NUMARSE-734806 format. One record per residue (C-alpha): residue number from 1; residue in one letter; chain; x, y, z. Coordinates in steps of 0.05 Angstrom, whole numbers, plus 5000, padded with zeros to 4 digits. Layout:
% NUMARSE-734806
     k   r   c     c1     c2     c3
   NUM   a   A      X      Y      Z
...
This chain:
% NUMARSE-734806
     k   r   c     c1     c2     c3
     1   m   A   7343   3419   9589
     2   k   A   7414   3436   9570
     3   r   A   7412   3385   9514
     4   l   A   7348   3415   9488
     5   l   A   7377   3485   9489
     6   g   A   7439   3459   9454
     7   f   A   7398   3427   9400
     8   v   A   7357   3490   9390
     9   l   A   7421   3531   9385
    10   a   A   7452   3484   9334
    11   v   A   7389   3485   9291
    12   s   A   7387   3560   9295
    13   l   A   7460   3566   9273
    14   l   A   7446   3519   9215
    15   f   A   7390   3563   9191
    16   v   A   7435   3624   9197
    17   v   A   7489   3590   9156
    18   l   A   7439   3568   9103
    19   a   A   7412   3639   9099
    20   l   A   7480   3669   9085
    21   p   A   7492   3687   9011
    22   v   A   7534   3637   8973
    23   a   A   7588   3663   8927
    24   a   A   7567   3654   8855
    25   q   A   7604   3598   8820
    26   e   A   7621   3616   8749
    27   t   A   7667   3585   8698
    28   l   A   7698   3622   8640
    29   t   A   7730   3584   8583
    30   v   A   7784   3620   8543
    31   y   A   7812   3593   8477
    32   i   A   7884   3612   8462
    33   t   A   7922   3593   8400
    34   g   A   7990   3603   8369
    35   l   A   8028   3625   8432
    36   s   A   8094   3597   8455
    37   e   A   8101   3550   8514
    38   d   A   8123   3610   8556
    39   g   A   8062   3650   8535
    40   i   A   8014   3592   8551
    41   a   A   8049   3582   8618
    42   w   A   8040   3656   8635
    43   f   A   7965   3650   8625
    44   q   A   7959   3586   8665
    45   d   A   8007   3600   8721
    46   e   A   8000   3675   8730
    47   f   A   7943   3711   8696
    48   f   A   7886   3661   8708
    49   p   A   7903   3650   8782
    50   d   A   7908   3726   8793
    51   f   A   7840   3738   8760
    52   e   A   7808   3682   8801
    53   a   A   7837   3711   8865
    54   a   A   7808   3779   8847
    55   n   A   7740   3748   8830
    56   p   A   7723   3696   8884
    57   g   A   7678   3641   8858
    58   v   A   7704   3647   8787
    59   t   A   7744   3593   8753
    60   v   A   7780   3604   8687
    61   e   A   7794   3545   8642
    62   m   A   7839   3546   8580
    63   m   A   7832   3512   8513
    64   t   A   7891   3512   8466
    65   s   A   7909   3489   8396
    66   g   A   7956   3507   8339
    67   w   A   7941   3551   8280
    68   g   A   7933   3488   8238
    69   d   A   7869   3470   8274
    70   f   A   7846   3541   8285
    71   d   A   7799   3553   8226
    72   t   A   7761   3488   8234
    73   m   A   7752   3494   8309
    74   v   A   7732   3568   8310
    75   a   A   7684   3562   8251
    76   g   A   7651   3503   8286
    77   w   A   7640   3540   8351
    78   i   A   7616   3605   8321
    79   t   A   7569   3574   8270
    80   t   A   7539   3523   8317
    81   g   A   7532   3572   8375
    82   e   A   7569   3533   8427
    83   g   A   7640   3539   8450
    84   p   A   7688   3580   8493
    85   d   A   7668   3647   8524
    86   v   A   7730   3681   8496
    87   i   A   7762   3664   8429
    88   y   A   7832   3684   8407
    89   l   A   7831   3710   8336
    90   g   A   7885   3728   8286
    91   s   A   7894   3796   8255
    92   e   A   7851   3785   8193
    93   y   A   7788   3755   8224
    94   a   A   7743   3815   8239
    95   a   A   7718   3814   8167
    96   t   A   7702   3739   8172
    97   y   A   7668   3734   8240
    98   g   A   7650   3807   8257
    99   d   A   7574   3800   8255
   100   l   A   7577   3736   8297
   101   l   A   7613   3770   8355
   102   w   A   7588   3815   8410
   103   d   A   7596   3890   8400
   104   i   A   7634   3906   8464
   105   t   A   7639   3981   8451
   106   p   A   7585   3999   8503
   107   y   A   7623   3960   8556
   108   l   A   7688   3997   8543
   109   s   A   7660   4067   8533
   110   d   A   7680   4089   8604
   111   w   A   7745   4050   8607
   112   e   A   7800   4102   8609
   113   d   A   7853   4051   8588
   114   l   A   7823   4046   8519
   115   a   A   7855   4112   8499
   116   q   A   7923   4078   8505
   117   y   A   7910   4029   8449
   118   l   A   7938   4042   8380
   119   p   A   7884   4067   8332
   120   t   A   7906   4016   8280
   121   a   A   7896   3961   8333
   122   i   A   7825   3986   8347
   123   d   A   7811   3987   8272
   124   t   A   7836   3916   8265
   125   v   A   7786   3889   8316
   126   s   A   7728   3931   8291
   127   f   A   7672   3910   8244
   128   d   A   7615   3954   8218
   129   g   A   7640   4011   8262
   130   a   A   7639   3972   8327
   131   m   A   7693   3938   8369
   132   r   A   7685   3862   8366
   133   g   A   7741   3847   8414
   134   l   A   7802   3875   8450
   135   p   A   7871   3878   8418
   136   l   A   7920   3835   8456
   137   l   A   7988   3829   8423
   138   m   A   8023   3861   8364
   139   s   A   8075   3826   8322
   140   p   A   8112   3871   8274
   141   r   A   8152   3829   8225
   142   p   A   8208   3869   8193
   143   i   A   8263   3839   8152
   144   f   A   8322   3824   8197
   145   y   A   8393   3828   8170
   146   r   A   8458   3796   8194
   147   t   A   8504   3853   8179
   148   d   A   8566   3813   8195
   149   l   A   8548   3761   8142
   150   m   A   8530   3811   8087
   151   a   A   8576   3814   8027
   152   d   A   8580   3889   8039
   153   p   A   8569   3902   8114
   154   e   A   8563   3977   8100
   155   a   A   8508   3969   8047
   156   d   A   8440   4001   8058
   157   f   A   8383   3953   8067
   158   p   A   8343   3947   8002
   159   l   A   8279   3987   7995
   160   t   A   8258   3967   7925
   161   f   A   8245   3901   7891
   162   e   A   8303   3913   7843
   163   d   A   8352   3928   7899
   164   a   A   8327   3869   7941
   165   l   A   8340   3821   7884
   166   a   A   8410   3849   7876
   167   f   A   8422   3840   7951
   168   y   A   8399   3767   7950
   169   t   A   8443   3753   7890
   170   a   A   8504   3781   7926
   171   n   A   8488   3743   7991
   172   s   A   8464   3675   7968
   173   v   A   8510   3615   7957
   174   v   A   8493   3550   7921
   175   e   A   8546   3495   7920
   176   n   A   8541   3426   7890
   177   g   A   8466   3433   7876
   178   a   A   8449   3454   7948
   179   m   A   8440   3519   7985
   180   a   A   8500   3537   8028
   181   q   A   8477   3607   8047
   182   m   A   8409   3640   8037
   183   g   A   8406   3713   8023
   184   f   A   8334   3711   8050
   185   m   A   8291   3663   8089
   186   d   A   8216   3672   8096
   187   i   A   8178   3658   8160
   188   g   A   8163   3586   8140
   189   g   A   8230   3572   8108
   190   s   A   8198   3550   8042
   191   l   A   8212   3613   8001
   192   f   A   8137   3628   7997
   193   d   A   8088   3653   8049
   194   a   A   8017   3674   8031
   195   q   A   8015   3731   8081
   196   e   A   8081   3758   8055
   197   f   A   8054   3755   7984
   198   i   A   7995   3799   8005
   199   a   A   8045   3848   8036
   200   y   A   8082   3854   7970
   201   i   A   8017   3869   7933
   202   w   A   8008   3927   7982
   203   s   A   8081   3950   7977
   204   a   A   8074   3949   7901
   205   g   A   8018   4000   7909
   206   g   A   7959   3951   7901
   207   e   A   7901   3927   7943
   208   l   A   7865   3860   7949
   209   y   A   7797   3887   7930
   210   n   A   7766   3933   7878
   211   e   A   7715   3986   7900
   212   d   A   7658   3938   7884
   213   g   A   7688   3886   7930
   214   t   A   7713   3839   7876
   215   s   A   7784   3812   7876
   216   a   A   7840   3854   7848
   217   f   A   7886   3795   7836
   218   d   A   7888   3815   7762
   219   s   A   7923   3881   7779
   220   e   A   7992   3903   7757
   221   a   A   8013   3906   7830
   222   t   A   7996   3832   7838
   223   a   A   8038   3816   7776
   224   e   A   8097   3855   7805
   225   a   A   8092   3818   7871
   226   l   A   8089   3751   7837
   227   q   A   8147   3766   7791
   228   y   A   8189   3791   7850
   229   m   A   8176   3728   7891
   230   y   A   8192   3684   7830
   231   d   A   8257   3720   7815
   232   r   A   8277   3717   7889
   233   r   A   8264   3642   7890
   234   r   A   8306   3629   7829
   235   i   A   8365   3667   7859
   236   m   A   8368   3621   7919
   237   m   A   8339   3559   7885
   238   p   A   8364   3560   7812
   239   t   A   8322   3498   7798
   240   e   A   8269   3460   7837
   241   d   A   8320   3405   7847
   242   t   A   8365   3451   7888
   243   a   A   8370   3423   7958
   244   g   A   8356   3467   8018
   245   l   A   8400   3485   8076
   246   p   A   8419   3432   8126
   247   p   A   8371   3429   8185
   248   i   A   8377   3490   8230
   249   e   A   8374   3482   8306
   250   g   A   8354   3544   8344
   251   y   A   8342   3612   8313
   252   p   A   8352   3615   8237
   253   i   A   8383   3684   8241
   254   a   A   8436   3656   8288
   255   s   A   8454   3597   8243
   256   g   A   8508   3632   8203
   257   t   A   8475   3609   8139
   258   v   A   8417   3659   8135
   259   v   A   8435   3731   8117
   260   s   A   8365   3761   8122
   261   g   A   8295   3739   8136
   262   i   A   8225   3752   8163
   263   f   A   8213   3723   8232
   264   p   A   8168   3738   8292
   265   m   A   8206   3762   8353
   266   w   A   8194   3696   8389
   267   n   A   8237   3663   8335
   268   m   A   8293   3713   8344
   269   p   A   8347   3713   8398
   270   p   A   8328   3748   8463
   271   a   A   8335   3824   8456
   272   t   A   8392   3820   8506
   273   d   A   8433   3771   8464
   274   p   A   8500   3800   8442
   275   l   A   8485   3776   8371
   276   w   A   8439   3837   8363
   277   e   A   8502   3878   8354
   278   n   A   8504   3847   8285
   279   i   A   8429   3846   8270
   280   g   A   8394   3903   8235
   281   m   A   8323   3910   8212
   282   g   A   8285   3944   8156
   283   p   A   8219   3945   8118
   284   y   A   8196   3902   8060
   285   p   A   8219   3927   7991
   286   a   A   8169   3961   7945
   287   g   A   8151   3967   7872
   288   p   A   8160   4032   7834
   289   n   A   8088   4053   7847
   290   g   A   8086   4033   7920
   291   a   A   8122   4044   7986
   292   p   A   8161   4000   8035
   293   l   A   8122   3972   8094
   294   i   A   8126   3926   8153
   295   q   A   8070   3876   8162
   296   v   A   8039   3880   8232
   297   f   A   7997   3824   8260
   298   i   A   7950   3841   8316
   299   d   A   7921   3783   8355
   300   w   A   7858   3797   8395
   301   l   A   7806   3767   8441
   302   s   A   7734   3764   8418
   303   v   A   7668   3747   8452
   304   p   A   7623   3703   8409
   305   a   A   7550   3725   8403
   306   y   A   7527   3658   8433
   307   v   A   7554   3679   8501
   308   p   A   7493   3697   8545
   309   e   A   7485   3772   8555
   310   e   A   7482   3763   8631
   311   k   A   7552   3734   8628
   312   l   A   7582   3792   8588
   313   p   A   7601   3837   8648
   314   l   A   7646   3782   8677
   315   v   A   7676   3767   8608
   316   i   A   7690   3841   8597
   317   d   A   7722   3845   8666
   318   l   A   7770   3790   8645
   319   l   A   7788   3828   8581
   320   k   A   7800   3893   8620
   321   y   A   7841   3856   8672
   322   l   A   7884   3825   8617
   323   g   A   7888   3891   8581
   324   s   A   7918   3929   8640
   325   v   A   7986   3960   8629
   326   d   A   8020   3914   8679
   327   n   A   7992   3851   8647
   328   a   A   8008   3878   8577
   329   i   A   8081   3885   8597
   330   a   A   8082   3817   8632
   331   l   A   8052   3780   8573
   332   s   A   8099   3815   8525
   333   a   A   8158   3792   8567
   334   a   A   8133   3721   8568
   335   q   A   8112   3716   8495
   336   g   A   8160   3762   8459
   337   f   A   8106   3801   8423
   338   t   A   8093   3876   8428
   339   p   A   8037   3905   8471
   340   t   A   7983   3942   8433
   341   r   A   7977   3996   8486
   342   q   A   8027   4052   8477
   343   d   A   8039   4065   8551
   344   a   A   8068   3994   8555
   345   w   A   8120   4014   8503
   346   d   A   8157   4059   8551
   347   a   A   8182   4000   8592
   348   l   A   8205   3964   8528
   349   r   A   8240   4026   8501
   350   e   A   8277   4037   8566
   351   t   A   8295   3964   8573
   352   n   A   8329   3951   8507
   353   p   A   8349   3989   8443
   354   v   A   8325   3930   8400
   355   w   A   8253   3942   8421
   356   n   A   8263   4017   8413
   357   q   A   8284   4008   8341
   358   l   A   8229   3958   8326
   359   l   A   8176   4005   8353
   360   d   A   8203   4064   8314
   361   l   A   8202   4024   8249
   362   t   A   8132   4000   8264
   363   v   A   8107   4071   8272
   364   e   A   8141   4092   8207
   365   y   A   8125   4032   8163
   366   g   A   8073   3989   8198
   367   r   A   8011   3964   8161
   368   s   A   7962   3919   8197
   369   f   A   7946   3852   8166
   370   s   A   7870   3863   8168
   371   d   A   7807   3862   8125
   372   i   A   7824   3796   8094
   373   r   A   7757   3768   8072
   374   a   A   7742   3693   8075
   375   s   A   7814   3685   8098
   376   a   A   7808   3611   8115
   377   e   A   7792   3596   8042
   378   l   A   7838   3649   8012
   379   r   A   7901   3621   8043
   380   p   A   7900   3552   8011
   381   l   A   7879   3583   7945
   382   i   A   7940   3629   7945
   383   v   A   7987   3573   7964
   384   e   A   7960   3526   7910
   385   q   A   7960   3575   7853
   386   v   A   8023   3615   7869
   387   m   A   8064   3552   7881
   388   l   A   8045   3528   7811
   389   y   A   8074   3592   7784
   390   l   A   8136   3592   7828
   391   t   A   8153   3521   7808
   392   d   A   8146   3534   7733
   393   q   A   8081   3495   7726
   394   q   A   8037   3554   7708
   395   s   A   8046   3622   7675
   396   l   A   8040   3688   7711
   397   e   A   7980   3707   7670
   398   d   A   7944   3641   7684
   399   t   A   7960   3647   7758
   400   q   A   7930   3716   7763
   401   a   A   7868   3694   7724
   402   a   A   7858   3633   7768
   403   l   A   7868   3673   7833
   404   k   A   7817   3724   7812
   405   e   A   7765   3676   7785
   406   e   A   7767   3629   7845
   407   y   A   7771   3684   7898
   408   d   A   7713   3722   7866
   409   a   A   7672   3658   7871
   410   i   A   7692   3649   7944
   411   l   A   7674   3722   7960
   412   e   A   7606   3714   7926
   413   e   A   7592   3648   7961
   414   n   A   7608   3679   8029
   415   g   A   7564   3739   8018
   416   y   A   7617   3792   8007
   417   l   A   7591   3812   7938
   418   d   A   7522   3841   7923
């Protein structure tokens, strides 16, 4: 009898256990690109485990790649309708993918934290009047100066193309057919960067597009930007046979052979490094009809339209969790970029005068690198055509004509022109 009662009790308990609700098992896949090893480690070792602990039954998986694979991978996912639940996008991509991403505005309408985000950051992630993602990190890229290496340590940082060329002449050294000191180094170290070229069109007073949406590469501002970059190149590289600097280990600005340059903060010494006593920063120079500026890159997280609607609340929860002020500060510390929410700036300003100066300059001179249409095709076009001009293989006039003709064709093919 006791055995029978025991059996009945065990069966009853089994039915009770089976009747209990089971925690939903859900996997979120997040694609991250372009971050440093420290930034990736922060996501994997801190943020994802914290989010999983706060959401029992949820697993977060990461996919990563470099910017070199970015365009091909993201275009494949978004156009085929299958891929990660969250995709990391660069500053310029709202114009390219906007209508293929979820409008998350309704999900953030009652989120009080949204008021802390910079308006320019919200504009960067918006398409057709709606938010297509959440701003994550901001990377202002001023020109940094080694004041202790400058020919005149008391000189003002140049604000015009003319003064900048004079500065590079005074601070560049070529010996025995090779660079011994560069008055300026661009972010890639090749004396030409496509994104920087666009910044100089803006600082010359121009824009990339006419009112009808066609390319404005035939503008006077574009000609000024091209001429400035050519003249700058010839100061540091008198001929194309001029050898570059010896290989640099560590931060270029700390090498002793680079007087000024454009670098992201992750490629600069830590803000606590004593070298900052000899590092200043300023905006990009401008043409006579323009104004100095600092290019600001805003990376953001988007939700592709192929993500099922029933999954959206969980995805939005992840974005909000990541966008909290505490996580914004923690990610900034790990990655070296600037938070896009202004209440996270207070901690940076109090921590170090370097960040304080960088934020002040960003407020005064910052312009977001956004609304770049068909950017994946524009970048190689710029590199191909402008390098022909910079290396004396093509005239300025032919370069402008080729840029306009080919970019207009790209814009039309991609549906940007009526």
